[in-house]
VEXZAFI-239380 format. One line per 2 residues: for each residue x, y, z of C-alpha. Coordinates in Angstrom, 3 decimals, decimal comma, m for minus. Layout:
% VEXZAFI-239380
X:Y:Z ~ ...
% end
This chain:
% VEXZAFI-239380
m34,762:m41,183:m22,517 ~ m31,563:m40,908:m20,487
m29,741:m37,733:m19,553 ~ m25,940:m37,624:m19,503
m24,155:m37,235:m16,184 ~ m23,055:m33,702:m15,391
m19,584:m34,491:m14,072 ~ m16,560:m36,556:m15,050
m13,676:m37,702:m12,877 ~ m10,289:m37,610:m14,605
m7,469:m39,749:m13,299 ~ m9,465:m40,803:m10,268
m9,186:m37,485:m8,428 ~ m10,134:m34,550:m10,694
m13,911:m34,162:m10,839 ~ m15,031:m31,535:m13,354
m18,184:m30,456:m15,121 ~ m18,614:m32,274:m18,428
m18,634:m29,102:m20,493 ~ m15,313:m27,282:m20,437
m13,862:m24,220:m22,126 ~ m11,109:m24,166:m24,738
m8,966:m21,057:m24,279 ~ m7,219:m21,103:m27,659
m9,326:m18,293:m29,130 ~ m8,535:m15,860:m26,357
m5,415:m15,061:m28,384 ~ m4,934:m12,897:m31,490
m5,729:m13,724:m35,119 ~ m4,154:m16,961:m36,255
m3,709:m17,965:m32,589 ~ m0,744:m15,609:m32,551
m0,010:m12,872:m30,038 ~ m2,478:m11,041:m27,826
m6,064:m10,335:m28,839 ~ m7,089:m6,883:m29,988
m9,331:m6,623:m26,934 ~ m7,391:m7,906:m23,931
m9,966:m6,729:m21,337 ~ m12,641:m8,522:m23,386
m10,629:m11,760:m23,361 ~ m10,215:m11,522:m19,597
m13,972:m11,050:m19,217 ~ m14,637:m14,191:m21,275
m12,339:m16,273:m19,055 ~ m13,955:m14,911:m15,899
m17,444:m15,446:m17,279 ~ m16,628:m19,085:m18,016
m15,922:m19,665:m14,339 ~ m18,985:m17,647:m13,303
m21,100:m19,980:m15,452 ~ m19,832:m22,964:m13,481
m17,195:m24,279:m15,894 ~ m14,503:m26,103:m13,940
m12,269:m27,388:m16,762 ~ m10,196:m25,008:m18,886
m7,989:m26,238:m21,723 ~ m5,019:m24,289:m23,057
m1,523:m24,908:m24,480 ~ 1,921:m23,360:m24,509
1,585:m22,883:m28,278 ~ m1,530:m20,703:m28,098
m0,008:m17,284:m28,626 ~ 2,508:m18,798:m28,000
2,198:m18,401:m24,251 ~ m0,534:m15,769:m24,499
m3,502:m17,965:m23,579 ~ m1,845:m19,226:m20,404
m0,864:m15,705:m19,368 ~ m4,394:m14,395:m19,935
m5,957:m17,204:m17,893 ~ m3,634:m16,423:m14,989
m4,313:m12,695:m15,226 ~ m8,058:m13,276:m15,314
m8,439:m15,999:m12,704 ~ m5,457:m16,266:m10,350
m5,788:m17,088:m7,490 ~ m7,856:m19,904:m8,926
m11,040:m21,368:m7,433 ~ m10,335:m24,623:m5,615
m12,467:m26,688:m7,992 ~ m10,938:m25,280:m11,198
m8,786:m27,616:m13,313 ~ m6,508:m26,044:m15,915
m5,134:m28,455:m18,500 ~ m2,310:m27,394:m20,765
m0,223:m28,989:m23,505 ~ 3,267:m28,978:m25,002
4,807:m30,669:m28,005 ~ 4,080:m28,275:m30,863
6,419:m25,416:m31,707 ~ 5,259:m22,166:m33,319
8,145:m20,687:m35,301 ~ 5,773:m18,293:m37,108
2,052:m17,531:m37,467 ~ 0,234:m20,389:m39,138
2,986:m22,899:m38,436 ~ 2,526:m25,829:m36,050
5,445:m28,258:m35,918 ~ 5,566:m31,277:m33,575
8,559:m31,019:m31,264 ~ 8,912:m33,732:m28,663
12,547:m33,657:m27,613 ~ 12,616:m34,387:m23,865
14,539:m31,226:m23,016 ~ 12,049:m29,121:m24,960
9,026:m30,692:m23,262 ~ 10,601:m30,110:m19,871
11,398:m26,500:m20,732 ~ 7,844:m25,858:m21,897
6,345:m27,401:m18,779 ~ 8,469:m25,111:m16,628
7,358:m22,096:m18,683 ~ 3,709:m23,132:m18,416
4,030:m23,404:m14,650 ~ 5,438:m19,883:m14,555
2,847:m18,372:m16,899 ~ m0,084:m20,067:m15,169
1,340:m19,232:m11,713 ~ 1,022:m22,816:m10,604
3,198:m25,139:m8,552 ~ 1,705:m28,182:m10,269
m0,267:m28,618:m13,493 ~ m3,245:m30,921:m12,973
m3,318:m32,267:m16,542 ~ m0,349:m31,946:m18,902
m0,962:m33,272:m22,400 ~ 1,478:m34,191:m25,156
0,117:m31,921:m27,894 ~ 1,371:m34,107:m30,725
3,570:m37,167:m30,892 ~ 6,788:m36,133:m32,611
7,566:m38,835:m35,212 ~ 11,267:m37,917:m35,044
11,594:m38,792:m31,350 ~ 10,901:m42,212:m29,789
7,576:m42,062:m27,978 ~ 9,122:m43,575:m24,856
11,519:m40,618:m24,638 ~ 8,713:m38,075:m24,984
6,627:m39,776:m22,336 ~ 9,675:m40,301:m20,161
10,109:m36,543:m19,913 ~ 6,517:m36,181:m18,760
6,893:m39,050:m16,287 ~ 9,935:m37,365:m14,793
7,973:m34,131:m14,366 ~ 5,190:m36,150:m12,765
7,595:m37,851:m10,361 ~ 8,920:m34,416:m9,382
5,399:m33,233:m8,564 ~ 5,276:m30,630:m11,332
2,410:m32,292:m13,174 ~ m0,324:m34,455:m11,700
m1,668:m36,381:m14,702 ~ m0,572:m37,093:m18,284
m2,756:m36,904:m21,386 ~ m2,305:m37,277:m25,147
m3,643:m35,414:m28,154 ~ m4,505:m36,574:m31,659
m3,703:m40,251:m31,265 ~ m5,181:m43,519:m32,479
m5,883:m46,630:m30,448 ~ m2,561:m48,251:m31,300
m0,585:m45,184:m30,203 ~ m2,671:m44,921:m27,056
m1,976:m48,521:m26,141 ~ 1,744:m48,012:m26,779
1,765:m44,931:m24,580 ~ m0,058:m46,722:m21,768
2,769:m49,231:m21,597 ~ 5,029:m46,331:m20,590
2,821:m44,105:m18,403 ~ m0,693:m43,836:m17,047
m2,742:m41,885:m19,588 ~ m5,873:m40,253:m18,173
m7,121:m38,284:m21,188 ~ m7,120:m38,127:m24,974
m7,827:m34,913:m26,863 ~ m8,726:m35,512:m30,521
m10,644:m33,760:m33,277 ~ m14,206:m35,073:m33,046
m17,726:m33,829:m33,555 ~ m21,042:m35,057:m34,960
m19,934:m34,703:m38,578 ~ m16,234:m35,644:m38,146
m16,175:m39,013:m36,451 ~ m13,148:m40,944:m37,646
m12,172:m41,522:m34,009 ~ m15,244:m43,441:m32,900
m12,950:m46,347:m32,068 ~ m10,826:m44,125:m29,831
m13,880:m42,969:m27,880 ~ m15,065:m46,551:m27,460
m11,610:m47,563:m26,209 ~ m11,516:m44,636:m23,783
m14,951:m45,510:m22,450 ~ m13,938:m49,125:m21,830
m10,742:m48,042:m20,082 ~ m12,109:m45,080:m18,107
m10,055:m42,484:m19,975 ~ m11,471:m38,998:m20,534
m12,023:m38,102:m24,193 ~ m11,760:m34,351:m24,852
m13,009:m33,472:m28,360 ~ m11,534:m30,347:m29,838
m13,506:m28,514:m32,532 ~ m16,670:m30,025:m31,027
m19,212:m28,020:m33,032 ~ m20,429:m29,923:m36,118
m19,544:m28,590:m39,559 ~ m20,496:m29,400:m43,130
m23,775:m30,014:m44,951 ~ m25,631:m31,443:m41,969
m24,865:m28,329:m39,943 ~ m26,574:m26,006:m42,432
m29,946:m24,320:m42,004 ~ m31,797:m27,213:m43,662
m29,793:m30,040:m42,093 ~ m30,708:m32,496:m39,356
m29,039:m30,372:m36,702 ~ m31,328:m27,475:m37,527
m34,345:m29,788:m37,452 ~ m33,564:m31,095:m33,990
m32,610:m27,633:m32,768 ~ m36,018:m26,309:m33,846
m37,744:m29,151:m32,014 ~ m35,872:m28,322:m28,819
m35,911:m24,535:m29,088 ~ m32,118:m24,630:m29,143
m29,338:m23,663:m31,550 ~ m27,477:m26,128:m33,806
m24,292:m25,489:m31,816 ~ m26,066:m26,429:m28,603
m27,422:m29,605:m30,177 ~ m23,933:m30,497:m31,417
m22,649:m30,291:m27,853 ~ m25,650:m32,096:m26,375
m25,053:m34,950:m28,807 ~ m21,426:m35,212:m27,681
m22,442:m35,278:m24,025 ~ m24,846:m38,123:m24,814
m22,349:m39,959:m27,055 ~ m20,299:m41,317:m24,155
m20,010:m40,620:m20,415 ~ m16,246:m40,030:m20,816
m16,644:m37,213:m23,370 ~ m15,703:m33,714:m22,184
m16,252:m31,116:m24,949 ~ m14,219:m27,898:m24,806
m15,893:m25,372:m27,132 ~ m13,816:m22,230:m27,453
m14,814:m18,683:m28,236 ~ m13,784:m15,080:m27,728
m17,429:m14,023:m27,327 ~ m19,356:m13,986:m24,049
m22,611:m14,471:m25,966 ~ m21,294:m17,633:m27,646
m19,828:m18,822:m24,349 ~ m23,222:m18,520:m22,665
m24,908:m20,241:m25,608 ~ m22,458:m23,132:m25,507
m22,674:m23,549:m21,751 ~ m26,469:m23,823:m21,913
m26,056:m26,991:m24,000 ~ m25,433:m28,927:m20,780
m29,113:m28,480:m19,928 ~ m30,405:m29,956:m23,199
m31,748:m33,515:m23,066 ~ m32,060:m35,301:m26,397
m34,724:m37,957:m26,775 ~ m33,611:m41,399:m27,867
m35,138:m40,736:m31,290 ~ m33,365:m37,391:m31,670
m30,049:m38,894:m30,625 ~ m30,438:m41,745:m33,121
m31,411:m39,372:m35,916 ~ m28,377:m37,201:m35,245
m26,066:m40,206:m34,953 ~ m27,207:m41,459:m38,361
m25,693:m38,308:m39,922 ~ m22,358:m40,056:m40,151
m23,871:m43,412:m41,044 ~ m23,125:m44,902:m37,656
m26,364:m44,924:m35,762 ~ m26,051:m45,496:m32,034
m28,796:m46,132:m29,530
% end
């Protein structure tokens, strides 16, 4: 049995714990506006840091702007080891609407606004939230490269991309992270993780808790959870941590109880047999 490493270095100089926190759900219903309980949201953000989490993921579109503002209110001045990653490239004209928008002037504007809301002079990891099919990728990445050259962002990441898009992007800029939908039961991006592992690129799965039939009370997740005295959510995260050393899950919640439950997943060690049994859920057993 092997245990996953507890840290991951992004871009050669950002070393973080391998279980982060996604700050999307600190906002109001529909990821729109402030939450009903602002003091409660601030407590969740502070508790994440108290629990030893050193990687927080947010975006300009969460609120929009609300998540970044709440993180700054809760945590600024930030601990020296805390990395806050944010994203731009999706507009929010109304609740429930997410529209890719990658015009260079828009990306630059949003980066400047994120710097202001987060009270930062430089963003450690700035991710293109979606590739806008209406704008040449080189132009979108060129805007981020310019911000990087000016010292306003340290590293560049991508979100929701395939291997071909990732390779195209890497011809334009250095890409240090990929943030895609991925969990035990939704694994269409296995090839992206394998590519990232070969190339030393961090893979940040969003929606990391498994869903569907295998996540039910009588599914394999529940079986393994019972064997370990853990919850299915914790086993979902433990499986991701074991899946590849470049994986950095970012479970999000507005609940301190769920936050503490998720964070405890870093201490769970799956046996080789348990890992194989879980991996077989999607028909792609890995050892």
